[in-house]
N, CA and C atoms of all chains as a GROMACS GRO file, in nm:
protein
  609
    1UNK      N    1   6.575   3.575   0.307
    1UNK     CA    2   6.469   3.617   0.216
    1UNK      C    3   6.333   3.591   0.279
    2UNK      N    4   6.254   3.698   0.295
    2UNK     CA    5   6.119   3.687   0.350
    2UNK      C    6   6.026   3.744   0.244
    3UNK      N    7   5.928   3.666   0.196
    3UNK     CA    8   5.848   3.717   0.085
    3UNK      C    9   5.708   3.657   0.080
    4UNK      N   10   5.614   3.741   0.040
    4UNK     CA   11   5.481   3.694   0.002
    4UNK      C   12   5.465   3.734  -0.143
    5UNK      N   13   5.440   3.640  -0.229
    5UNK     CA   14   5.450   3.668  -0.373
    5UNK      C   15   5.355   3.581  -0.455
    6UNK      N   16   5.324   3.632  -0.573
    6UNK     CA   17   5.245   3.553  -0.667
    6UNK      C   18   5.336   3.457  -0.744
    7UNK      N   19   5.455   3.508  -0.779
    7UNK     CA   20   5.544   3.430  -0.865
    7UNK      C   21   5.581   3.296  -0.799
    8UNK      N   22   5.620   3.202  -0.883
    8UNK     CA   23   5.662   3.072  -0.831
    8UNK      C   24   5.790   3.088  -0.749
    9UNK      N   25   5.818   2.985  -0.673
    9UNK     CA   26   5.932   2.983  -0.581
    9UNK      C   27   6.045   2.907  -0.648
   10UNK      N   28   6.170   2.955  -0.627
   10UNK     CA   29   6.287   2.881  -0.680
   10UNK      C   30   6.367   2.827  -0.561
   11UNK      N   31   6.331   2.707  -0.516
   11UNK     CA   32   6.398   2.652  -0.397
   11UNK      C   33   6.550   2.652  -0.408
   12UNK      N   34   6.600   2.612  -0.524
   12UNK     CA   35   6.747   2.600  -0.538
   12UNK      C   36   6.815   2.736  -0.521
   13UNK      N   37   6.755   2.838  -0.580
   13UNK     CA   38   6.812   2.974  -0.567
   13UNK      C   39   6.820   3.016  -0.420
   14UNK      N   40   6.712   2.990  -0.347
   14UNK     CA   41   6.707   3.031  -0.207
   14UNK      C   42   6.807   2.951  -0.125
   15UNK      N   43   6.813   2.820  -0.153
   15UNK     CA   44   6.909   2.737  -0.080
   15UNK      C   45   7.052   2.784  -0.106
   16UNK      N   46   7.082   2.813  -0.233
   16UNK     CA   47   7.217   2.861  -0.264
   16UNK      C   48   7.249   2.992  -0.192
   17UNK      N   49   7.146   3.077  -0.180
   17UNK     CA   50   7.168   3.205  -0.111
   17UNK      C   51   7.194   3.184   0.037
   18UNK      N   52   7.142   3.074   0.092
   18UNK     CA   53   7.160   3.047   0.236
   18UNK      C   54   7.292   2.978   0.266
   19UNK      N   55   7.350   2.912   0.165
   19UNK     CA   56   7.474   2.839   0.191
   19UNK      C   57   7.583   2.938   0.233
   20UNK      N   58   7.665   2.892   0.328
   20UNK     CA   59   7.775   2.976   0.378
   20UNK      C   60   7.884   2.882   0.428
   21UNK      N   61   8.007   2.931   0.432
   21UNK     CA   62   8.117   2.843   0.473
   21UNK      C   63   8.093   2.776   0.608
   22UNK      N   64   8.025   2.850   0.699
   22UNK     CA   65   8.003   2.793   0.835
   22UNK      C   66   7.883   2.699   0.839
   23UNK      N   67   7.805   2.696   0.731
   23UNK     CA   68   7.680   2.618   0.734
   23UNK      C   69   7.706   2.475   0.692
   24UNK      N   70   7.694   2.383   0.787
   24UNK     CA   71   7.708   2.241   0.755
   24UNK      C   72   7.577   2.181   0.709
   25UNK      N   73   7.468   2.259   0.724
   25UNK     CA   74   7.337   2.204   0.688
   25UNK      C   75   7.242   2.315   0.643
   26UNK      N   76   7.162   2.282   0.540
   26UNK     CA   77   7.049   2.368   0.502
   26UNK      C   78   6.929   2.274   0.495
   27UNK      N   79   6.829   2.299   0.580
   27UNK     CA   80   6.711   2.213   0.581
   27UNK      C   81   6.591   2.293   0.530
   28UNK      N   82   6.521   2.237   0.432
   28UNK     CA   83   6.412   2.315   0.372
   28UNK      C   84   6.281   2.236   0.372
   29UNK      N   85   6.172   2.311   0.368
   29UNK     CA   86   6.038   2.256   0.356
   29UNK      C   87   5.974   2.320   0.234
   30UNK      N   88   5.912   2.236   0.147
   30UNK     CA   89   5.838   2.290   0.034
   30UNK      C   90   5.694   2.242   0.045
   31UNK      N   91   5.600   2.333   0.063
   31UNK     CA   92   5.458   2.298   0.066
   31UNK      C   93   5.402   2.305  -0.074
   32UNK      N   94   5.324   2.203  -0.113
   32UNK     CA   95   5.276   2.190  -0.250
   32UNK      C   96   5.125   2.166  -0.249
   33UNK      N   97   5.055   2.215  -0.353
   33UNK     CA   98   4.910   2.190  -0.365
   33UNK      C   99   4.892   2.042  -0.398
   34UNK      N  100   4.822   1.970  -0.311
   34UNK     CA  101   4.808   1.826  -0.335
   34UNK      C  102   4.664   1.790  -0.370
   35UNK      N  103   4.652   1.674  -0.429
   35UNK     CA  104   4.518   1.624  -0.462
   35UNK      C  105   4.444   1.593  -0.333
   36UNK      N  106   4.316   1.629  -0.333
   36UNK     CA  107   4.237   1.612  -0.209
   36UNK      C  108   4.091   1.611  -0.251
   37UNK      N  109   4.005   1.536  -0.178
   37UNK     CA  110   3.863   1.532  -0.218
   37UNK      C  111   3.803   1.672  -0.237
   38UNK      N  112   3.850   1.768  -0.154
   38UNK     CA  113   3.792   1.904  -0.161
   38UNK      C  114   3.861   1.990  -0.267
   39UNK      N  115   3.971   1.938  -0.322
   39UNK     CA  116   4.047   2.022  -0.414
   39UNK      C  117   4.017   1.977  -0.558
   40UNK      N  118   3.938   2.055  -0.628
   40UNK     CA  119   3.904   2.018  -0.766
   40UNK      C  120   4.018   2.056  -0.860
   41UNK      N  121   4.058   2.183  -0.853
   41UNK     CA  122   4.162   2.224  -0.949
   41UNK      C  123   4.283   2.286  -0.879
   42UNK      N  124   4.257   2.336  -0.757
   42UNK     CA  125   4.373   2.397  -0.691
   42UNK      C  126   4.331   2.473  -0.568
   43UNK      N  127   4.404   2.581  -0.538
   43UNK     CA  128   4.378   2.662  -0.419
   43UNK      C  129   4.377   2.809  -0.457
   44UNK      N  130   4.297   2.883  -0.385
   44UNK     CA  131   4.303   3.029  -0.392
   44UNK      C  132   4.364   3.074  -0.260
   45UNK      N  133   4.480   3.140  -0.266
   45UNK     CA  134   4.549   3.178  -0.143
   45UNK      C  135   4.539   3.329  -0.128
   46UNK      N  136   4.491   3.370  -0.010
   46UNK     CA  137   4.470   3.513   0.018
   46UNK      C  138   4.553   3.554   0.138
   47UNK      N  139   4.597   3.678   0.143
   47UNK     CA  140   4.678   3.726   0.256
   47UNK      C  141   4.631   3.864   0.298
   48UNK      N  142   4.646   3.891   0.426
   48UNK     CA  143   4.640   4.030   0.474
   48UNK      C  144   4.784   4.075   0.462
   49UNK      N  145   4.819   4.119   0.343
   49UNK     CA  146   4.958   4.116   0.300
   49UNK      C  147   5.057   4.187   0.392
   50UNK      N  148   5.026   4.313   0.424
   50UNK     CA  149   5.125   4.386   0.505
   50UNK      C  150   5.143   4.321   0.642
   51UNK      N  151   5.031   4.281   0.702
   51UNK     CA  152   5.039   4.219   0.836
   51UNK      C  153   5.110   4.084   0.827
   52UNK      N  154   5.080   4.010   0.721
   52UNK     CA  155   5.140   3.878   0.704
   52UNK      C  156   5.291   3.889   0.684
   53UNK      N  157   5.334   3.986   0.606
   53UNK     CA  158   5.477   4.003   0.581
   53UNK      C  159   5.548   4.037   0.712
   54UNK      N  160   5.486   4.122   0.790
   54UNK     CA  161   5.545   4.160   0.919
   54UNK      C  162   5.555   4.038   1.011
   55UNK      N  163   5.451   3.956   1.010
   55UNK     CA  164   5.451   3.836   1.093
   55UNK      C  165   5.563   3.741   1.048
   56UNK      N  166   5.583   3.726   0.917
   56UNK     CA  167   5.691   3.638   0.868
   56UNK      C  168   5.826   3.689   0.915
   57UNK      N  169   5.844   3.821   0.911
   57UNK     CA  170   5.972   3.879   0.957
   57UNK      C  171   5.991   3.850   1.106
   58UNK      N  172   5.883   3.862   1.183
   58UNK     CA  173   5.892   3.837   1.328
   58UNK      C  174   5.926   3.690   1.354
   59UNK      N  175   5.867   3.600   1.274
   59UNK     CA  176   5.895   3.456   1.290
   59UNK      C  177   6.042   3.429   1.260
   60UNK      N  178   6.092   3.488   1.154
   60UNK     CA  179   6.234   3.468   1.117
   60UNK      C  180   6.325   3.517   1.230
   61UNK      N  181   6.292   3.636   1.282
   61UNK     CA  182   6.373   3.694   1.391
   61UNK      C  183   6.368   3.602   1.514
   62UNK      N  184   6.249   3.555   1.545
   62UNK     CA  185   6.234   3.469   1.663
   62UNK      C  186   6.308   3.336   1.642
   63UNK      N  187   6.308   3.285   1.520
   63UNK     CA  188   6.376   3.158   1.491
   63UNK      C  189   6.527   3.174   1.514
   64UNK      N  190   6.580   3.288   1.473
   64UNK     CA  191   6.725   3.311   1.491
   64UNK      C  192   6.761   3.322   1.638
   65UNK      N  193   6.666   3.372   1.717
   65UNK     CA  194   6.693   3.383   1.862
   65UNK      C  195   6.680   3.247   1.928
   66UNK      N  196   6.583   3.170   1.881
   66UNK     CA  197   6.545   3.045   1.947
   66UNK      C  198   6.640   2.930   1.913
   67UNK      N  199   6.694   2.933   1.792
   67UNK     CA  200   6.776   2.821   1.745
   67UNK      C  201   6.914   2.870   1.700
   68UNK      N  202   7.011   2.782   1.705
   68UNK     CA  203   7.147   2.815   1.660
   68UNK      C  204   7.152   2.805   1.507
   69UNK      N  205   7.091   2.902   1.442
   69UNK     CA  206   7.093   2.899   1.295
   69UNK      C  207   7.167   3.020   1.243
   70UNK      N  208   7.216   3.010   1.120
   70UNK     CA  209   7.284   3.123   1.057
   70UNK      C  210   7.185   3.213   0.986
   71UNK      N  211   7.088   3.151   0.917
   71UNK     CA  212   6.990   3.231   0.844
   71UNK      C  213   6.865   3.146   0.817
   72UNK      N  214   6.758   3.216   0.781
   72UNK     CA  215   6.632   3.147   0.750
   72UNK      C  216   6.561   3.224   0.641
   73UNK      N  217   6.498   3.150   0.550
   73UNK     CA  218   6.417   3.211   0.442
   73UNK      C  219   6.275   3.157   0.455
   74UNK      N  220   6.178   3.249   0.440
   74UNK     CA  221   6.037   3.208   0.444
   74UNK      C  222   5.965   3.274   0.328
   75UNK      N  223   5.907   3.193   0.240
   75UNK     CA  224   5.837   3.246   0.122
   75UNK      C  225   5.699   3.182   0.115
   76UNK      N  226   5.596   3.262   0.093
   76UNK     CA  227   5.460   3.210   0.080
   76UNK      C  228   5.397   3.271  -0.042
   77UNK      N  229   5.333   3.189  -0.124
   77UNK     CA  230   5.269   3.242  -0.245
   77UNK      C  231   5.125   3.277  -0.217
   78UNK      N  232   5.072   3.366  -0.297
   78UNK     CA  233   4.930   3.401  -0.293
   78UNK      C  234   4.877   3.395  -0.436
   79UNK      N  235   4.743   3.398  -0.444
   79UNK     CA  236   4.680   3.396  -0.577
   79UNK      C  237   4.625   3.258  -0.608
   80UNK      N  238   4.599   3.232  -0.732
   80UNK     CA  239   4.540   3.105  -0.774
   80UNK      C  240   4.649   3.004  -0.805
   81UNK      N  241   4.648   2.893  -0.733
   81UNK     CA  242   4.752   2.791  -0.749
   81UNK      C  243   4.688   2.659  -0.793
   82UNK      N  244   4.752   2.591  -0.886
   82UNK     CA  245   4.699   2.463  -0.939
   82UNK      C  246   4.761   2.345  -0.864
   83UNK      N  247   4.699   2.227  -0.884
   83UNK     CA  248   4.754   2.104  -0.828
   83UNK      C  249   4.902   2.095  -0.864
   84UNK      N  250   4.985   2.061  -0.766
   84UNK     CA  251   5.128   2.046  -0.791
   84UNK      C  252   5.208   2.174  -0.780
   85UNK      N  253   5.140   2.287  -0.772
   85UNK     CA  254   5.213   2.415  -0.759
   85UNK      C  255   5.275   2.428  -0.621
   86UNK      N  256   5.386   2.503  -0.616
   86UNK     CA  257   5.451   2.535  -0.489
   86UNK      C  258   5.367   2.639  -0.415
   87UNK      N  259   5.356   2.621  -0.283
   87UNK     CA  260   5.282   2.720  -0.201
   87UNK      C  261   5.378   2.791  -0.106
   88UNK      N  262   5.452   2.710  -0.029
   88UNK     CA  263   5.533   2.763   0.081
   88UNK      C  264   5.673   2.705   0.075
   89UNK      N  265   5.772   2.788   0.105
   89UNK     CA  266   5.908   2.738   0.112
   89UNK      C  267   5.976   2.800   0.233
   90UNK      N  268   6.028   2.713   0.319
   90UNK     CA  269   6.100   2.760   0.438
   90UNK      C  270   6.233   2.685   0.441
   91UNK      N  271   6.342   2.757   0.460
   91UNK     CA  272   6.473   2.692   0.468
   91UNK      C  273   6.557   2.761   0.574
   92UNK      N  274   6.632   2.678   0.650
   92UNK     CA  275   6.722   2.731   0.753
   92UNK      C  276   6.862   2.678   0.729
   93UNK      N  277   6.961   2.762   0.753
   93UNK     CA  278   7.100   2.717   0.744
   93UNK      C  279   7.159   2.721   0.884
   94UNK      N  280   7.244   2.622   0.913
   94UNK     CA  281   7.305   2.614   1.046
   94UNK      C  282   7.434   2.535   1.037
   95UNK      N  283   7.517   2.548   1.139
   95UNK     CA  284   7.640   2.468   1.143
   95UNK      C  285   7.601   2.320   1.151
   96UNK      N  286   7.500   2.291   1.231
   96UNK     CA  287   7.462   2.151   1.255
   96UNK      C  288   7.318   2.122   1.213
   97UNK      N  289   7.296   2.002   1.163
   97UNK     CA  290   7.164   1.969   1.102
   97UNK      C  291   7.050   1.979   1.201
   98UNK      N  292   7.074   1.941   1.327
   98UNK     CA  293   6.961   1.937   1.421
   98UNK      C  294   6.899   2.076   1.438
   99UNK      N  295   6.986   2.178   1.444
   99UNK     CA  296   6.934   2.316   1.459
   99UNK      C  297   6.854   2.356   1.334
  100UNK      N  298   6.906   2.319   1.217
  100UNK     CA  299   6.840   2.357   1.093
  100UNK      C  300   6.704   2.287   1.080
  101UNK      N  301   6.701   2.157   1.114
  101UNK     CA  302   6.573   2.083   1.111
  101UNK      C  303   6.473   2.148   1.207
  102UNK      N  304   6.516   2.172   1.330
  102UNK     CA  305   6.426   2.225   1.432
  102UNK      C  306   6.372   2.362   1.393
  103UNK      N  307   6.459   2.448   1.342
  103UNK     CA  308   6.417   2.585   1.309
  103UNK      C  309   6.316   2.584   1.194
  104UNK      N  310   6.342   2.503   1.093
  104UNK     CA  311   6.252   2.499   0.977
  104UNK      C  312   6.114   2.450   1.019
  105UNK      N  313   6.113   2.345   1.102
  105UNK     CA  314   5.984   2.291   1.143
  105UNK      C  315   5.909   2.390   1.232
  106UNK      N  316   5.982   2.451   1.326
  106UNK     CA  317   5.920   2.548   1.418
  106UNK      C  318   5.861   2.665   1.340
  107UNK      N  319   5.938   2.716   1.244
  107UNK     CA  320   5.893   2.830   1.165
  107UNK      C  321   5.767   2.794   1.086
  108UNK      N  322   5.763   2.674   1.030
  108UNK     CA  323   5.645   2.632   0.954
  108UNK      C  324   5.521   2.630   1.044
  109UNK      N  325   5.536   2.574   1.161
  109UNK     CA  326   5.419   2.568   1.252
  109UNK      C  327   5.374   2.708   1.293
  110UNK      N  328   5.470   2.799   1.310
  110UNK     CA  329   5.435   2.936   1.343
  110UNK      C  330   5.363   3.004   1.227
  111UNK      N  331   5.407   2.975   1.105
  111UNK     CA  332   5.340   3.033   0.987
  111UNK      C  333   5.195   2.983   0.983
  112UNK      N  334   5.180   2.853   1.003
  112UNK     CA  335   5.045   2.796   0.998
  112UNK      C  336   4.956   2.852   1.107
  113UNK      N  337   5.015   2.881   1.222
  113UNK     CA  338   4.937   2.918   1.339
  113UNK      C  339   4.907   3.068   1.345
  114UNK      N  340   4.998   3.154   1.298
  114UNK     CA  341   4.986   3.296   1.331
  114UNK      C  342   4.986   3.394   1.214
  115UNK      N  343   5.008   3.346   1.092
  115UNK     CA  344   5.020   3.444   0.982
  115UNK      C  345   4.885   3.457   0.911
  116UNK      N  346   4.835   3.580   0.892
  116UNK     CA  347   4.704   3.599   0.830
  116UNK      C  348   4.703   3.565   0.681
  117UNK      N  349   4.697   3.436   0.655
  117UNK     CA  350   4.691   3.377   0.521
  117UNK      C  351   4.574   3.279   0.519
  118UNK      N  352   4.508   3.270   0.404
  118UNK     CA  353   4.394   3.179   0.394
  118UNK      C  354   4.400   3.102   0.262
  119UNK      N  355   4.377   2.973   0.270
  119UNK     CA  356   4.375   2.886   0.150
  119UNK      C  357   4.232   2.838   0.129
  120UNK      N  358   4.183   2.860   0.009
  120UNK     CA  359   4.046   2.815  -0.022
  120UNK      C  360   4.053   2.714  -0.136
  121UNK      N  361   3.992   2.596  -0.115
  121UNK     CA  362   3.992   2.496  -0.221
  121UNK      C  363   3.904   2.544  -0.337
  122UNK      N  364   3.953   2.523  -0.459
  122UNK     CA  365   3.874   2.560  -0.578
  122UNK      C  366   3.870   2.445  -0.677
  123UNK      N  367   3.436   5.904   1.517
  123UNK     CA  368   3.566   5.885   1.455
  123UNK      C  369   3.553   5.785   1.340
  124UNK      N  370   3.652   5.785   1.249
  124UNK     CA  371   3.647   5.699   1.130
  124UNK      C  372   3.735   5.575   1.148
  125UNK      N  373   3.675   5.459   1.122
  125UNK     CA  374   3.748   5.333   1.134
  125UNK      C  375   3.747   5.260   1.001
  126UNK      N  376   3.863   5.209   0.960
  126UNK     CA  377   3.873   5.137   0.834
  126UNK      C  378   3.871   4.986   0.863
  127UNK      N  379   3.767   4.922   0.815
  127UNK     CA  380   3.753   4.777   0.837
  127UNK      C  381   3.809   4.701   0.717
  128UNK      N  382   3.881   4.592   0.746
  128UNK     CA  383   3.931   4.506   0.638
  128UNK      C  384   3.878   4.365   0.664
  129UNK      N  385   3.817   4.306   0.560
  129UNK     CA  386   3.758   4.173   0.573
  129UNK      C  387   3.828   4.077   0.479
  130UNK      N  388   3.840   3.951   0.522
  130UNK     CA  389   3.915   3.854   0.443
  130UNK      C  390   3.842   3.722   0.428
  131UNK      N  391   3.879   3.650   0.325
  131UNK     CA  392   3.833   3.513   0.301
  131UNK      C  393   3.682   3.502   0.318
  132UNK      N  394   3.635   3.409   0.404
  132UNK     CA  395   3.491   3.384   0.414
  132UNK      C  396   3.414   3.510   0.453
  133UNK      N  397   3.472   3.593   0.540
  133UNK     CA  398   3.399   3.712   0.584
  133UNK      C  399   3.382   3.811   0.469
  134UNK      N  400   3.486   3.824   0.387
  134UNK     CA  401   3.478   3.913   0.271
  134UNK      C  402   3.370   3.861   0.174
  135UNK      N  403   3.362   3.730   0.162
  135UNK     CA  404   3.262   3.672   0.072
  135UNK      C  405   3.121   3.693   0.125
  136UNK      N  406   3.102   3.680   0.256
  136UNK     CA  407   2.969   3.700   0.315
  136UNK      C  408   2.925   3.845   0.298
  137UNK      N  409   3.017   3.937   0.326
  137UNK     CA  410   2.982   4.080   0.321
  137UNK      C  411   2.982   4.131   0.177
  138UNK      N  412   3.071   4.074   0.096
  138UNK     CA  413   3.077   4.120  -0.043
  138UNK      C  414   3.167   4.240  -0.061
  139UNK      N  415   3.237   4.274   0.048
  139UNK     CA  416   3.329   4.389   0.044
  139UNK      C  417   3.457   4.350   0.114
  140UNK      N  418   3.569   4.410   0.066
  140UNK     CA  419   3.694   4.384   0.137
  140UNK      C  420   3.722   4.501   0.233
  141UNK      N  421   3.685   4.620   0.193
  141UNK     CA  422   3.712   4.739   0.275
  141UNK      C  423   3.581   4.812   0.307
  142UNK      N  424   3.562   4.844   0.435
  142UNK     CA  425   3.443   4.920   0.477
  142UNK      C  426   3.490   5.033   0.568
  143UNK      N  427   3.437   5.152   0.549
  143UNK     CA  428   3.468   5.263   0.639
  143UNK      C  429   3.348   5.286   0.729
  144UNK      N  430   3.374   5.295   0.860
  144UNK     CA  431   3.265   5.311   0.957
  144UNK      C  432   3.287   5.440   1.037
  145UNK      N  433   3.179   5.512   1.063
  145UNK     CA  434   3.185   5.629   1.154
  145UNK      C  435   3.129   5.581   1.288
  146UNK      N  436   3.210   5.591   1.392
  146UNK     CA  437   3.165   5.542   1.523
  146UNK      C  438   3.198   5.645   1.630
  147UNK      N  439   3.136   5.626   1.747
  147UNK     CA  440   3.158   5.721   1.855
  147UNK      C  441   3.297   5.706   1.915
  148UNK      N  442   3.347   5.815   1.974
  148UNK     CA  443   3.478   5.812   2.039
  148UNK      C  444   3.476   5.706   2.149
  149UNK      N  445   3.590   5.639   2.169
  149UNK     CA  446   3.599   5.540   2.275
  149UNK      C  447   3.544   5.405   2.237
  150UNK      N  448   3.503   5.391   2.111
  150UNK     CA  449   3.449   5.261   2.067
  150UNK      C  450   3.559   5.155   2.073
  151UNK      N  451   3.515   5.030   2.095
  151UNK     CA  452   3.610   4.918   2.098
  151UNK      C  453   3.590   4.830   1.974
  152UNK      N  454   3.681   4.735   1.957
  152UNK     CA  455   3.666   4.640   1.846
  152UNK      C  456   3.530   4.570   1.857
  153UNK      N  457   3.497   4.535   1.979
  153UNK     CA  458   3.368   4.466   2.004
  153UNK      C  459   3.250   4.549   1.952
  154UNK      N  460   3.257   4.680   1.976
  154UNK     CA  461   3.148   4.768   1.932
  154UNK      C  462   3.136   4.766   1.780
  155UNK      N  463   3.252   4.770   1.715
  155UNK     CA  464   3.257   4.769   1.569
  155UNK      C  465   3.193   4.640   1.515
  156UNK      N  466   3.231   4.528   1.578
  156UNK     CA  467   3.183   4.397   1.531
  156UNK      C  468   3.032   4.388   1.551
  157UNK      N  469   2.984   4.438   1.663
  157UNK     CA  470   2.841   4.435   1.690
  157UNK      C  471   2.766   4.514   1.582
  158UNK      N  472   2.822   4.630   1.545
  158UNK     CA  473   2.757   4.712   1.441
  158UNK      C  474   2.763   4.640   1.306
  159UNK      N  475   2.878   4.579   1.279
  159UNK     CA  476   2.895   4.508   1.152
  159UNK      C  477   2.794   4.393   1.141
  160UNK      N  478   2.778   4.321   1.249
  160UNK     CA  479   2.685   4.207   1.248
  160UNK      C  480   2.541   4.253   1.234
  161UNK      N  481   2.516   4.375   1.284
  161UNK     CA  482   2.382   4.431   1.268
  161UNK      C  483   2.351   4.454   1.121
  162UNK      N  484   2.453   4.499   1.049
  162UNK     CA  485   2.435   4.528   0.904
  162UNK      C  486   2.440   4.401   0.822
  163UNK      N  487   2.521   4.304   0.869
  163UNK     CA  488   2.540   4.180   0.792
  163UNK      C  489   2.511   4.059   0.881
  164UNK      N  490   2.383   4.032   0.907
  164UNK     CA  491   2.345   3.925   1.001
  164UNK      C  492   2.406   3.789   0.967
  165UNK      N  493   2.434   3.765   0.839
  165UNK     CA  494   2.487   3.633   0.801
  165UNK      C  495   2.626   3.610   0.861
  166UNK      N  496   2.687   3.718   0.912
  166UNK     CA  497   2.819   3.703   0.975
  166UNK      C  498   2.808   3.646   1.117
  167UNK      N  499   2.685   3.657   1.174
  167UNK     CA  500   2.669   3.617   1.315
  167UNK      C  501   2.716   3.475   1.340
  168UNK      N  502   2.692   3.387   1.244
  168UNK     CA  503   2.729   3.246   1.262
  168UNK      C  504   2.881   3.230   1.278
  169UNK      N  505   2.956   3.331   1.232
  169UNK     CA  506   3.103   3.322   1.234
  169UNK      C  507   3.165   3.393   1.354
  170UNK      N  508   3.082   3.457   1.436
  170UNK     CA  509   3.136   3.546   1.540
  170UNK      C  510   3.238   3.476   1.630
  171UNK      N  511   3.210   3.356   1.670
  171UNK     CA  512   3.299   3.288   1.765
  171UNK      C  513   3.436   3.257   1.705
  172UNK      N  514   3.442   3.253   1.570
  172UNK     CA  515   3.571   3.216   1.509
  172UNK      C  516   3.650   3.339   1.466
  173UNK      N  517   3.592   3.458   1.489
  173UNK     CA  518   3.658   3.580   1.441
  173UNK      C  519   3.786   3.612   1.520
  174UNK      N  520   3.888   3.655   1.448
  174UNK     CA  521   4.014   3.701   1.507
  174UNK      C  522   4.027   3.847   1.465
  175UNK      N  523   4.082   3.930   1.555
  175UNK     CA  524   4.085   4.074   1.526
  175UNK      C  525   4.227   4.127   1.522
  176UNK      N  526   4.243   4.232   1.441
  176UNK     CA  527   4.371   4.304   1.442
  176UNK      C  528   4.341   4.453   1.441
  177UNK      N  529   4.429   4.528   1.502
  177UNK     CA  530   4.419   4.675   1.496
  177UNK      C  531   4.554   4.725   1.444
  178UNK      N  532   4.548   4.798   1.336
  178UNK     CA  533   4.671   4.848   1.272
  178UNK      C  534   4.773   4.737   1.252
  179UNK      N  535   4.723   4.623   1.202
  179UNK     CA  536   4.804   4.508   1.160
  179UNK      C  537   4.873   4.434   1.275
  180UNK      N  538   4.820   4.453   1.394
  180UNK     CA  539   4.867   4.375   1.509
  180UNK      C  540   4.746   4.302   1.568
  181UNK      N  541   4.760   4.177   1.604
  181UNK     CA  542   4.647   4.106   1.665
  181UNK      C  543   4.598   4.183   1.787
  182UNK      N  544   4.466   4.186   1.806
  182UNK     CA  545   4.408   4.264   1.915
  182UNK      C  546   4.291   4.189   1.978
  183UNK      N  547   4.265   4.224   2.104
  183UNK     CA  548   4.149   4.167   2.175
  183UNK      C  549   4.023   4.245   2.139
  184UNK      N  550   3.906   4.180   2.156
  184UNK     CA  551   3.781   4.250   2.125
  184UNK      C  552   3.762   4.377   2.208
  185UNK      N  553   3.822   4.381   2.326
  185UNK     CA  554   3.805   4.496   2.414
  185UNK      C  555   3.897   4.612   2.383
  186UNK      N  556   3.982   4.598   2.281
  186UNK     CA  557   4.077   4.704   2.249
  186UNK      C  558   4.003   4.832   2.210
  187UNK      N  559   4.043   4.943   2.271
  187UNK     CA  560   3.981   5.072   2.238
  187UNK      C  561   4.045   5.129   2.112
  188UNK      N  562   3.962   5.188   2.028
  188UNK     CA  563   4.010   5.235   1.898
  188UNK      C  564   4.030   5.386   1.896
  189UNK      N  565   4.111   5.427   1.798
  189UNK     CA  566   4.135   5.571   1.777
  189UNK      C  567   4.097   5.606   1.633
  190UNK      N  568   4.076   5.735   1.611
  190UNK     CA  569   4.036   5.781   1.479
  190UNK      C  570   4.138   5.736   1.373
  191UNK      N  571   4.086   5.677   1.265
  191UNK     CA  572   4.173   5.635   1.155
  191UNK      C  573   4.230   5.496   1.169
  192UNK      N  574   4.200   5.429   1.279
  192UNK     CA  575   4.252   5.293   1.297
  192UNK      C  576   4.202   5.199   1.187
  193UNK      N  577   4.289   5.097   1.157
  193UNK     CA  578   4.250   4.993   1.061
  193UNK      C  579   4.222   4.866   1.141
  194UNK      N  580   4.100   4.816   1.132
  194UNK     CA  581   4.061   4.697   1.206
  194UNK      C  582   4.044   4.580   1.109
  195UNK      N  583   4.115   4.471   1.135
  195UNK     CA  584   4.101   4.352   1.052
  195UNK      C  585   4.005   4.255   1.119
  196UNK      N  586   3.912   4.202   1.040
  196UNK     CA  587   3.822   4.097   1.089
  196UNK      C  588   3.865   3.971   1.016
  197UNK      N  589   3.930   3.882   1.088
  197UNK     CA  590   4.001   3.772   1.022
  197UNK      C  591   3.942   3.635   1.057
  198UNK      N  592   3.919   3.550   0.960
  198UNK     CA  593   3.883   3.411   0.989
  198UNK      C  594   4.006   3.338   1.043
  199UNK      N  595   3.986   3.221   1.102
  199UNK     CA  596   4.102   3.143   1.145
  199UNK      C  597   4.199   3.127   1.028
  200UNK      N  598   4.329   3.144   1.055
  200UNK     CA  599   4.427   3.144   0.945
  200UNK      C  600   4.456   3.002   0.899
  201UNK      N  601   4.481   2.987   0.769
  201UNK     CA  602   4.505   2.853   0.715
  201UNK      C  603   4.620   2.853   0.614
  202UNK      N  604   4.723   2.929   0.648
  202UNK     CA  605   4.838   2.936   0.557
  202UNK      C  606   4.933   2.819   0.579
  203UNK      N  607   5.052   2.831   0.522
  203UNK     CA  608   5.157   2.732   0.541
  203UNK      C  609   5.156   2.620   0.438
   0.00000   0.00000   0.00000
């Protein structure tokens, strides 16, 4: 599942969709709006949507090539998000935990580094 | 030729527009477009060094030559994730 969306994220649903008989591990990351001196009420998240979606697909494809994983899901929300709201969810399934951990972390760093998304404190 | 500019985040706020259509000479580059944009919106000049560019939704260098109808993104440093 690769998605840029306003709606909230359902981590459990995505994890269940990634589970497979061969998968001994599903490792996930959930990014959340946290309290911060600059954050009064939340975040405004903006995307260059079509380009961002394409970049997420490319990251997922590259993760599958780079790591021994079965599947990966990357979801990023846009719009106005409040303190405690979910922002980003990345999960990888693999036979072994080390591959799943590595892929999820790598994908997150790639999202932060290369996807045209912007978070503004509000 | 006609170029469709897309502005985001801080740049969109400075300009006050998300989409701008520009008529430019054939053979123009991204750099040429940005120079013209900064001429119209001087307050963007302070951000020039941090600008990232895309052409038709692919990251591009300032020297990239444009074609009629191209979509050029003027992007601030990304802060997703």
